[in-house]
N, C-alpha and C positions, 0 to 999 in steps of 0.2 A: 510372623512373630518368631517362629521356630528358627528360621534362617538368621534373623537378627540375634537371637539368643546364642546361636552357635558362633557367630562372628564376635559377639560380646565376650564369650568364653575364650576364644582365640586371642583377642586383645588382652583379656585378663591373664592369659598365660604369659604374655610379655610383661605384664605388670607384676606377676609373681617373681619373675627374674629380677626386675628392678627392686621390688619390695624386699625379697630375701637377700639380695646382694647388699643393699644399703643397711638393712637390719644387721646382717652378719658383720659387716665392716664396723659399724658403730658398737655393737654389743660385744663381739669377740675381740676385735683388734684395738678399738679405742676405749673399751670398758665402760661404755655409756649404759645407764640404767635400761633394763630390757623393755620397759614400757615406752620410754622416750625413743629408743632405737626402733621399736616396732612402729610407733606413731610416725616417725620420720620416714621410714621406708614405705609405710602405707600412703602417706600424703604424696611422696614423690611418684609412686606408682599410680595414684589417682590422677595426678596431673598428666602423665604420659597417656594413661587410659582415656582421659577426656579427649585429648587431641585425636587419638586413633579412632575412638568411638564416634566422635563428631564427623570425621571425614569418611570413615569406611563403614562402620556398623549402621549408623542412622542416616548417613548422607545429608547431614543438616546444612541448610543454607540460611538459617536464621542469622540475620545481620547483627543481632545483639549477643555477640560472642562473650563479652565480659559477664553479662547477666546469666547466660547459659552456663558458663564456667562456674560462677558462684553457686548456682543451683546444684550443679554436679558435685562441687566440693561440699556443699551443705549435706547433700545425700550421703556423700562419702564419709563425712564426719560422724553422722549417725551410724553408718556402717563401721567406722573405726571404734565407736563405743561398743557396738555389738562384738566386734573383733577382739578388743581388749577384754571384755567380759568373758568371752568364750575361752580365751587364753588363760585368764585367771582361774576359771573353773577347772579346765583340763590340766593345766600345768601346776598351779599352786595347790589346788584341792585334790585332784586325782593323780598328781605326780607323773603325768605323761610328759614325754620329751617336749621341750619348748617348741622346737621347729615342727614337730608332728602336730602339736596343738595349734600352732599358727596355720599350718596347712588346712586343718579341719575348720578353723575359724574363717579362712578365706572362702572355703566352700559354702559356709553358712551365709556369709556376707554377699557372695555373688548373686544369690537370688534377690536379696534386698535391693542391691544396687541396680540390677537389671530392671526389675519391675517398677521401681520408683522412677528411674530415668525414662523407661519406655512410656509410662503413663503421664508423667508430670514435667519432663524436661525436653524430650525429643519427640513429642506427640504431634507436633504441627506438620 
């Protein structure tokens, strides 16, 4: 489990680049609402993370790729709610920098996503 968590975190690092890049593009350059920009970046990162985690982290051979992806996205959407709530508290209430709050939120959600996927999605 520890080796898989390390791989999951490495994959998550690539997801952070996707997430922050898309969020920054939408929020700063296109002036999209910060929660819509955050959600879009998060979902794009979750999709790339699913592919990498399926292949590398969990070495899944489950033939039901669509079902597995939907479960992964469902777990990620709950993670997104946790992510947005964390950003709301840290950025809107405690006035921390948006991107710093987003980074802390990603740290919180990493544990949720890993354990839910480990036990309920890639456990076969």
